[in-house]
N, C-alpha and C positions, 0 to 999 in steps of 0.2 A: 522755722525748721523746713528744711528741703525734704520733699518727698522724692524718693527715687523708685525705679522700677527694674526688675529683672524678669525672667521667664516664669517665675512662680509667685511674685508678691510685689505689692507696693510697700515701701519701708521707709523708715527714718533711721539714719545712722550712717556710719562710714561704710559699711557693707552689710549685706543680708544676714551673714552669719553672726555678726555682733549688733544687729539692729536693736534699737530701743523700742520700736513699734512696727508692726507689720500687719498687712491685710493680705492673707494668702489666697490665691485663686488658681484655678486650672482653666486652660484655654479650651474652647469647644468650636464647633462649626458656626455657632451663632454669635460667639463672643467669649464671655468669661462666666465661670461660676465662682462667686465669692464664698470661700469655704470657712475662714477663720480669722479673727482679729485678736492680736495680742499687743498690750501696751505695758511697758515697764512701770513698776510702781513709782518710779521717780518722775513720771509723767502723767500719773493718774490725776483725773479731774481737770485736765488743761485742754480738753476737747481734741486730743490727738486722733482717738478713734473715729470721731465724727469727721475730722479733716481727711483721714485716709478713705473714708467711704465716699465723701464729696469729691475727692480727686479721682476715684475709680469712676464715678458717674461723669465727671468732666472728660476723662479719657474716652469713655464709651460714646459720648456725644461727639467729640472731635473726630474720632476714628470710625463713627457710624456703625457701632456694633451694640449688641444687647448684653444685659447682665442677668443671670440667675442668682438668687441669694440663698444660700444655705446657712450662712453664719447668723446666729440669733441676733448679734449686736447689729449687723448690717440690716437685718429684717426690721429691727426696731427703728433704725434711721430712715429706712424707706417708708415706714408708717408715719413718721413725723414729718416727712417731706413728700407730699404728693406730687411735687413738681419733678421728682425723680422717676415717675412712672414712664416717661417716655423712653426710658432705656431698659425697663424692666421686661425681661423674657417671660411671656405670659404662659408658655407651654408647661413650665415647671411650677407655676404658682398654684 
């Protein structure tokens, strides 16, 4: 599945409006705040949410910015993956 990005989310689907999964964010001066993850029931249990969080981490590393994490699912993924800590924005933790 291809992960796409627009100004407000990483998503899977033809376009954001009709996406099957999305990780919504807002841009900040330090990078992004991950706000909310949604996955359609048809994709449940397939690791799609995990893939979206991992993609956000990869983008942050490649573009040299940090992520703050408000989304409970993304927070759980960061706890499972201590290797994500290099992109975690510490001021809001």
